[in-house]
VODREN-32329 format. One record per residue (C-alpha): z, y, x; residue in three letters. Coordinates in steps of 0.5 Angstrom, whole numbers, plus 500, padded with zeros to 3 digits. Layout:
<nodes>
+-----+-----+-----+------+
|   Z |   Y |   X | sero |
+-----+-----+-----+------+
|   Z |   Y |   X |  ALA |
...
+-----+-----+-----+------+
</nodes>
This chain:
<nodes>
+-----+-----+-----+------+
|   Z |   Y |   X | sero |
+-----+-----+-----+------+
| 518 | 443 | 504 |  MET |
| 511 | 441 | 505 |  GLU |
| 511 | 436 | 499 |  ILE |
| 514 | 441 | 495 |  LEU |
| 508 | 446 | 497 |  MET |
| 503 | 441 | 496 |  THR |
| 506 | 440 | 489 |  VAL |
| 505 | 447 | 487 |  ARG |
| 498 | 447 | 490 |  LYS |
| 496 | 442 | 485 |  ILE |
| 499 | 445 | 479 |  ALA |
| 496 | 451 | 481 |  SER |
| 489 | 448 | 481 |  ILE |
| 490 | 444 | 474 |  CYS |
| 492 | 451 | 471 |  THR |
| 487 | 455 | 474 |  MET |
| 481 | 453 | 469 |  GLY |
| 485 | 455 | 463 |  ALA |
| 488 | 462 | 466 |  ASN |
| 481 | 464 | 468 |  ALA |
| 477 | 462 | 461 |  SER |
| 483 | 466 | 458 |  ALA |
| 482 | 472 | 462 |  LEU |
| 475 | 472 | 462 |  GLU |
| 475 | 471 | 454 |  LYS |
| 480 | 477 | 454 |  GLU |
| 476 | 482 | 458 |  ILE |
| 469 | 479 | 454 |  GLY |
| 463 | 478 | 457 |  PRO |
| 460 | 484 | 455 |  GLU |
| 465 | 488 | 458 |  GLN |
| 466 | 484 | 464 |  PHE |
| 464 | 488 | 471 |  PRO |
| 458 | 486 | 474 |  VAL |
| 459 | 483 | 481 |  ASN |
| 467 | 484 | 480 |  GLU |
| 471 | 478 | 481 |  HIS |
| 479 | 477 | 479 |  TYR |
| 482 | 471 | 484 |  PHE |
| 489 | 470 | 485 |  GLY |
| 492 | 468 | 491 |  LEU |
| 496 | 461 | 493 |  VAL |
| 503 | 462 | 495 |  ASN |
| 504 | 459 | 502 |  PHE |
| 512 | 459 | 501 |  GLY |
| 514 | 466 | 500 |  ASN |
| 508 | 469 | 502 |  THR |
| 508 | 474 | 495 |  CYS |
| 509 | 480 | 500 |  TYR |
| 502 | 478 | 503 |  CYS |
| 498 | 477 | 497 |  ASN |
| 501 | 483 | 493 |  SER |
| 498 | 487 | 499 |  VAL |
| 492 | 484 | 500 |  LEU |
| 490 | 484 | 492 |  GLN |
| 492 | 492 | 492 |  ALA |
| 487 | 493 | 498 |  LEU |
| 482 | 489 | 496 |  TYR |
| 481 | 494 | 490 |  PHE |
| 481 | 500 | 494 |  CYS |
| 474 | 500 | 494 |  ARG |
| 472 | 504 | 501 |  PRO |
| 477 | 499 | 504 |  PHE |
| 474 | 493 | 501 |  ARG |
| 467 | 495 | 503 |  GLU |
| 469 | 496 | 510 |  LYS |
| 472 | 489 | 511 |  VAL |
| 466 | 486 | 508 |  LEU |
| 461 | 490 | 512 |  ALA |
| 465 | 487 | 518 |  TYR |
| 463 | 480 | 516 |  LYS |
| 456 | 481 | 517 |  VAL |
| 456 | 484 | 524 |  GLN |
| 455 | 479 | 530 |  PRO |
| 461 | 474 | 530 |  ARG |
| 467 | 475 | 534 |  ARG |
| 473 | 471 | 536 |  LYS |
| 478 | 470 | 531 |  GLU |
| 482 | 475 | 529 |  SER |
| 486 | 478 | 523 |  LEU |
| 480 | 482 | 521 |  LEU |
| 475 | 476 | 522 |  THR |
| 480 | 472 | 517 |  CYS |
| 481 | 478 | 512 |  LEU |
| 473 | 479 | 512 |  SER |
| 472 | 472 | 511 |  ASP |
| 477 | 472 | 505 |  LEU |
| 474 | 478 | 502 |  PHE |
| 467 | 475 | 503 |  ASN |
| 470 | 469 | 499 |  SER |
| 472 | 472 | 493 |  ILE |
| 466 | 477 | 493 |  ALA |
| 461 | 471 | 493 |  THR |
| 464 | 466 | 488 |  GLN |
| 460 | 464 | 483 |  LYS |
| 466 | 464 | 478 |  LYS |
| 468 | 471 | 476 |  LYS |
| 476 | 468 | 475 |  VAL |
| 480 | 463 | 479 |  GLY |
| 484 | 462 | 485 |  VAL |
| 483 | 462 | 493 |  ILE |
| 488 | 459 | 498 |  PRO |
| 488 | 465 | 504 |  PRO |
| 490 | 459 | 508 |  LYS |
| 486 | 462 | 514 |  LYS |
| 489 | 469 | 514 |  PHE |
| 496 | 466 | 513 |  ILE |
| 496 | 462 | 519 |  SER |
| 493 | 467 | 523 |  ARG |
| 498 | 472 | 521 |  LEU |
| 504 | 467 | 523 |  ARG |
| 500 | 466 | 530 |  LYS |
| 500 | 473 | 532 |  GLU |
| 507 | 476 | 529 |  ASN |
| 513 | 471 | 530 |  GLU |
| 516 | 476 | 524 |  LEU |
| 512 | 473 | 519 |  PHE |
| 512 | 466 | 522 |  ASP |
| 517 | 463 | 517 |  ASN |
| 518 | 462 | 510 |  TYR |
| 523 | 468 | 509 |  MET |
| 521 | 473 | 504 |  GLN |
| 518 | 479 | 508 |  GLN |
| 517 | 487 | 506 |  ASP |
| 511 | 489 | 503 |  ALA |
| 511 | 496 | 507 |  HIS |
| 512 | 493 | 514 |  GLU |
| 506 | 488 | 512 |  PHE |
| 502 | 493 | 510 |  LEU |
| 503 | 498 | 516 |  ASN |
| 502 | 492 | 521 |  TYR |
| 496 | 490 | 518 |  LEU |
| 493 | 497 | 518 |  LEU |
| 495 | 498 | 525 |  ASN |
| 493 | 491 | 528 |  THR |
| 486 | 492 | 525 |  ILE |
| 485 | 499 | 528 |  ALA |
| 487 | 497 | 534 |  ASP |
| 482 | 491 | 534 |  LEU |
| 477 | 496 | 532 |  LEU |
| 479 | 501 | 538 |  GLN |
| 478 | 495 | 543 |  GLU |
| 472 | 493 | 540 |  GLU |
| 469 | 500 | 541 |  LYS |
| 472 | 501 | 548 |  GLY |
| 468 | 494 | 550 |  GLN |
| 462 | 497 | 547 |  GLU |
| 462 | 503 | 550 |  ARG |
| 463 | 500 | 557 |  GLN |
| 457 | 495 | 555 |  GLN |
| 453 | 501 | 554 |  ASN |
| 455 | 505 | 560 |  GLY |
| 458 | 511 | 556 |  LYS |
| 465 | 510 | 558 |  LEU |
| 469 | 516 | 560 |  VAL |
| 472 | 515 | 567 |  GLN |
| 477 | 519 | 571 |  ASN |
| 477 | 524 | 566 |  GLY |
| 470 | 526 | 567 |  GLY |
| 464 | 528 | 563 |  GLY |
| 463 | 527 | 555 |  GLY |
| 461 | 521 | 552 |  GLY |
| 457 | 520 | 546 |  SER |
| 464 | 520 | 541 |  SER |
| 465 | 527 | 543 |  GLY |
| 463 | 534 | 547 |  THR |
| 467 | 535 | 553 |  GLY |
| 475 | 536 | 553 |  GLY |
| 480 | 532 | 557 |  GLY |
| 482 | 525 | 557 |  GLU |
| 487 | 526 | 551 |  GLY |
| 482 | 530 | 547 |  GLU |
| 477 | 525 | 548 |  GLU |
| 482 | 519 | 547 |  GLY |
| 484 | 522 | 540 |  GLU |
| 476 | 521 | 539 |  LYS |
| 476 | 514 | 541 |  ILE |
| 482 | 512 | 537 |  GLN |
| 478 | 514 | 530 |  GLN |
| 476 | 508 | 526 |  THR |
| 474 | 507 | 519 |  TRP |
| 482 | 505 | 518 |  VAL |
| 483 | 512 | 520 |  HIS |
| 478 | 515 | 516 |  GLU |
| 480 | 512 | 510 |  ILE |
| 488 | 512 | 510 |  PHE |
| 490 | 517 | 515 |  GLN |
| 492 | 524 | 514 |  GLY |
| 496 | 529 | 518 |  THR |
| 503 | 532 | 517 |  LEU |
| 505 | 539 | 520 |  THR |
| 512 | 540 | 522 |  ASN |
| 513 | 548 | 521 |  GLU |
| 519 | 551 | 525 |  THR |
| 521 | 558 | 523 |  ARG |
| 526 | 562 | 528 |  CYS |
| 531 | 566 | 523 |  LEU |
| 531 | 571 | 529 |  ASN |
| 524 | 573 | 531 |  CYS |
| 521 | 570 | 525 |  GLU |
| 516 | 566 | 530 |  ALA |
| 513 | 560 | 527 |  VAL |
| 511 | 554 | 531 |  SER |
| 508 | 548 | 529 |  SER |
| 507 | 540 | 531 |  LYS |
| 502 | 536 | 528 |  ASP |
| 503 | 528 | 526 |  GLU |
| 498 | 523 | 523 |  ASP |
| 500 | 518 | 518 |  PHE |
| 497 | 512 | 515 |  LEU |
| 503 | 512 | 509 |  ASP |
| 508 | 517 | 507 |  LEU |
| 515 | 514 | 506 |  SER |
| 519 | 518 | 501 |  VAL |
| 527 | 518 | 499 |  ASP |
| 528 | 516 | 492 |  VAL |
| 533 | 519 | 487 |  GLU |
| 536 | 517 | 480 |  GLN |
| 532 | 519 | 474 |  ASN |
| 526 | 522 | 478 |  THR |
| 519 | 522 | 479 |  SER |
| 514 | 522 | 484 |  ILE |
| 512 | 529 | 484 |  THR |
| 520 | 531 | 485 |  HIS |
| 520 | 526 | 491 |  CYS |
| 514 | 529 | 494 |  LEU |
| 517 | 536 | 494 |  ARG |
| 524 | 533 | 497 |  GLY |
| 520 | 531 | 502 |  PHE |
| 518 | 538 | 504 |  SER |
| 525 | 541 | 503 |  ASN |
| 526 | 547 | 508 |  THR |
| 532 | 545 | 512 |  GLU |
| 536 | 550 | 516 |  THR |
| 538 | 549 | 523 |  LEU |
| 545 | 552 | 525 |  CYS |
| 551 | 550 | 529 |  SER |
| 550 | 545 | 534 |  GLU |
| 543 | 543 | 531 |  TYR |
| 540 | 550 | 533 |  LYS |
| 533 | 551 | 535 |  TYR |
| 531 | 553 | 542 |  TYR |
| 526 | 559 | 541 |  CYS |
| 521 | 560 | 546 |  GLU |
| 520 | 567 | 544 |  GLN |
| 527 | 569 | 544 |  CYS |
| 528 | 564 | 550 |  ARG |
| 535 | 562 | 547 |  SER |
| 538 | 557 | 541 |  LYS |
| 537 | 560 | 535 |  GLN |
| 538 | 559 | 527 |  GLU |
| 532 | 556 | 524 |  ALA |
| 528 | 553 | 518 |  GLN |
| 524 | 547 | 518 |  LYS |
| 520 | 544 | 513 |  ARG |
| 514 | 538 | 513 |  MET |
| 508 | 540 | 510 |  ARG |
| 501 | 536 | 509 |  VAL |
| 496 | 539 | 513 |  LYS |
| 490 | 534 | 512 |  LYS |
| 490 | 529 | 506 |  LEU |
| 487 | 522 | 506 |  PRO |
| 482 | 519 | 502 |  MET |
| 487 | 514 | 500 |  ILE |
| 494 | 516 | 499 |  LEU |
| 499 | 510 | 501 |  ALA |
| 506 | 512 | 498 |  LEU |
| 512 | 508 | 500 |  HIS |
| 518 | 509 | 496 |  LEU |
| 524 | 508 | 500 |  LYS |
| 528 | 503 | 495 |  ARG |
| 532 | 500 | 501 |  PHE |
| 538 | 503 | 504 |  LYS |
| 543 | 501 | 509 |  TYR |
| 550 | 502 | 506 |  MET |
| 556 | 503 | 511 |  ASP |
| 561 | 500 | 506 |  GLN |
| 557 | 494 | 505 |  LEU |
| 554 | 493 | 512 |  HIS |
| 548 | 491 | 509 |  ARG |
| 541 | 494 | 506 |  TYR |
| 542 | 495 | 498 |  THR |
| 536 | 496 | 493 |  LYS |
| 536 | 503 | 490 |  LEU |
| 534 | 501 | 483 |  SER |
| 533 | 508 | 480 |  TYR |
| 528 | 510 | 475 |  ARG |
| 522 | 513 | 478 |  VAL |
| 516 | 516 | 474 |  VAL |
| 509 | 516 | 477 |  PHE |
| 503 | 519 | 474 |  PRO |
| 496 | 516 | 474 |  LEU |
| 493 | 522 | 477 |  GLU |
| 497 | 526 | 482 |  LEU |
| 496 | 533 | 486 |  ARG |
| 500 | 534 | 492 |  LEU |
| 503 | 541 | 492 |  PHE |
| 507 | 541 | 499 |  ASN |
| 500 | 542 | 503 |  THR |
| 500 | 547 | 509 |  SER |
| 496 | 554 | 508 |  GLY |
| 491 | 551 | 512 |  ASP |
| 490 | 545 | 509 |  ALA |
| 483 | 542 | 507 |  THR |
| 482 | 541 | 500 |  ASN |
| 489 | 543 | 498 |  PRO |
| 487 | 542 | 491 |  ASP |
| 485 | 535 | 491 |  ARG |
| 487 | 530 | 486 |  MET |
| 488 | 523 | 486 |  TYR |
| 488 | 517 | 482 |  ASP |
| 492 | 511 | 482 |  LEU |
| 489 | 505 | 483 |  VAL |
| 494 | 500 | 485 |  ALA |
| 502 | 498 | 485 |  VAL |
| 506 | 493 | 489 |  VAL |
| 512 | 491 | 485 |  VAL |
| 518 | 488 | 488 |  HIS |
| 523 | 484 | 484 |  CYS |
| 530 | 483 | 487 |  GLY |
| 536 | 486 | 489 |  SER |
| 535 | 486 | 497 |  GLY |
| 529 | 486 | 502 |  PRO |
| 530 | 479 | 504 |  ASN |
| 530 | 476 | 497 |  ARG |
| 526 | 477 | 491 |  GLY |
| 518 | 477 | 489 |  HIS |
| 512 | 481 | 489 |  TYR |
| 507 | 482 | 484 |  ILE |
| 501 | 487 | 484 |  THR |
| 498 | 492 | 478 |  ILE |
| 491 | 494 | 480 |  VAL |
| 486 | 498 | 476 |  LYS |
| 479 | 496 | 476 |  SER |
| 473 | 499 | 472 |  HIS |
| 478 | 502 | 467 |  GLY |
| 483 | 497 | 465 |  PHE |
| 489 | 494 | 469 |  TRP |
| 491 | 487 | 471 |  LEU |
| 497 | 484 | 474 |  LEU |
| 496 | 479 | 480 |  PHE |
| 502 | 474 | 481 |  ASP |
| 500 | 470 | 486 |  ASP |
| 495 | 465 | 483 |  ASP |
| 496 | 468 | 476 |  ILE |
| 491 | 474 | 474 |  VAL |
| 493 | 477 | 467 |  GLU |
| 490 | 483 | 463 |  MET |
| 495 | 489 | 462 |  ILE |
| 493 | 492 | 455 |  PRO |
| 494 | 499 | 453 |  GLN |
| 495 | 502 | 460 |  VAL |
| 488 | 506 | 460 |  LYS |
| 489 | 514 | 460 |  ASN |
| 497 | 513 | 460 |  LEU |
| 502 | 515 | 465 |  ASP |
| 506 | 509 | 468 |  VAL |
| 514 | 509 | 468 |  LYS |
| 518 | 503 | 472 |  VAL |
| 525 | 503 | 470 |  PHE |
| 530 | 500 | 475 |  GLY |
| 535 | 495 | 473 |  CYS |
| 540 | 492 | 477 |  ARG |
| 537 | 486 | 480 |  GLY |
| 542 | 480 | 482 |  TYR |
| 541 | 474 | 487 |  MET |
| 535 | 471 | 485 |  TRP |
| 529 | 469 | 489 |  SER |
| 525 | 465 | 484 |  ALA |
| 518 | 467 | 482 |  VAL |
| 518 | 472 | 477 |  VAL |
| 513 | 470 | 471 |  ARG |
| 508 | 474 | 467 |  PRO |
| 508 | 474 | 459 |  VAL |
| 507 | 467 | 457 |  GLY |
| 510 | 463 | 463 |  ARG |
| 517 | 461 | 461 |  THR |
| 519 | 456 | 467 |  ASP |
| 523 | 461 | 470 |  LYS |
| 524 | 467 | 465 |  PHE |
| 525 | 467 | 458 |  SER |
| 521 | 474 | 457 |  SER |
| 517 | 479 | 460 |  THR |
| 516 | 485 | 456 |  THR |
| 511 | 491 | 457 |  LEU |
| 512 | 497 | 452 |  GLU |
| 507 | 502 | 451 |  ALA |
| 509 | 509 | 449 |  ALA |
| 505 | 514 | 445 |  TYR |
| 502 | 520 | 448 |  GLY |
| 501 | 521 | 456 |  ARG |
| 506 | 516 | 458 |  GLU |
| 507 | 508 | 459 |  MET |
| 513 | 504 | 460 |  ASN |
| 512 | 498 | 464 |  ILE |
| 519 | 494 | 464 |  HIS |
| 519 | 487 | 467 |  PHE |
| 525 | 484 | 465 |  SER |
| 528 | 477 | 465 |  GLY |
| 534 | 473 | 464 |  ASN |
| 537 | 465 | 464 |  SER |
| 543 | 462 | 464 |  SER |
| 545 | 464 | 471 |  GLN |
| 541 | 470 | 473 |  HIS |
| 537 | 476 | 471 |  SER |
| 532 | 480 | 475 |  CYS |
| 529 | 487 | 474 |  GLY |
| 522 | 489 | 477 |  GLN |
| 521 | 495 | 480 |  HIS |
| 515 | 499 | 483 |  VAL |
| 515 | 498 | 490 |  ASN |
| 508 | 500 | 492 |  CYS |
| 502 | 504 | 490 |  THR |
| 496 | 504 | 492 |  LEU |
| 491 | 511 | 491 |  SER |
| 484 | 512 | 493 |  HIS |
| 480 | 518 | 494 |  LEU |
| 477 | 518 | 488 |  GLU |
| 482 | 522 | 485 |  THR |
| 489 | 519 | 487 |  SER |
| 493 | 512 | 489 |  ALA |
| 500 | 511 | 491 |  HIS |
| 505 | 506 | 493 |  PHE |
| 511 | 507 | 488 |  SER |
| 515 | 503 | 492 |  GLY |
| 509 | 502 | 495 |  LEU |
| 503 | 506 | 492 |  LEU |
| 496 | 507 | 494 |  LEU |
| 492 | 512 | 491 |  SER |
| 484 | 514 | 491 |  LEU |
| 482 | 521 | 492 |  ALA |
| 477 | 524 | 486 |  GLN |
| 470 | 524 | 488 |  GLY |
| 471 | 518 | 493 |  ALA |
| 467 | 512 | 492 |  PRO |
| 469 | 507 | 487 |  VAL |
+-----+-----+-----+------+
</nodes>
């Protein structure tokens, strides 16, 4: 395994110069963004799930800026965040504009901290994103607590008000302590509303989220999936709701709505479903249309900025038939044009600007090899990118060989608060008006 990986790394380095110069030439010296870098990441044995998410996060500017700012702070003991800041800083300070970087230190730390990732098996990009964001948030909370202790401002035994809040009990104070820049960027709030059909009393319970997971259906869209997320459900029969006003179980209706919209909206399309008859998870290779701009309509009446628009900034794409096999790539928007990141390969995607994006699902077979973009024929005979007229773009990655074929499906999208960003299997979107 180590010998094979070494050979791949050498091959990657040998081809890096040609790929880099080709991308720079395609973008052009006058159009190439100032102080921007497009670097692929070396695959250390099925780490495409990690590489794809890291690329998506790097091109979410608010997140990148916070990670780079963490780099210049007083040096702390090694953690997943210090390794991430070193990686981002290494990319941002390169003299070259295009190239390849091995995220070896980050991968090593990831495998040390979580045994789930300490192997050469394919992992789920959404699980990795959740783990990474929560780990960073926990670390920042711990550091904030240590700073408060050192400054003599730690609130103890539920008394007094510290510098982070004004009065309140332990729970209320605790919530204020927990806020980090991870929460400022990604956290939104859902409200679960339940209405008693007898007395019409409405109760609500808030729940914070860092990403939204939505079910997918055949021939649908992101907007339709989000509306389904907030469908009204009737509680009856043995599932009746206990109403505090009626002091008895009553029929009721409940629904989930968005109360607070995040700066960066991360959407996860639940493409992997457990099939009882097969006794395993299978992939729902449905065609799901997602726009370049998105507005959430399922907001609550007291929501802040209910008309906020999101711009799509990154999409993590999964190719394969199941959660433990296949390959991940990332499509990102940077300075008005779109790029495809496939581990160490970085290529420009033409004719995407001002177009909506569609990803078509097709049946994926047992395939674990790397999917190559246009021009890379060692694994697939073709990868096609088709542009449609008007406001739509059809992106269909397809491949075939004598034994296998595989269709790529959007699995993640990152959106940012500049207008919006999501995950389509995994989508990130930036809200409009946010820094880019």
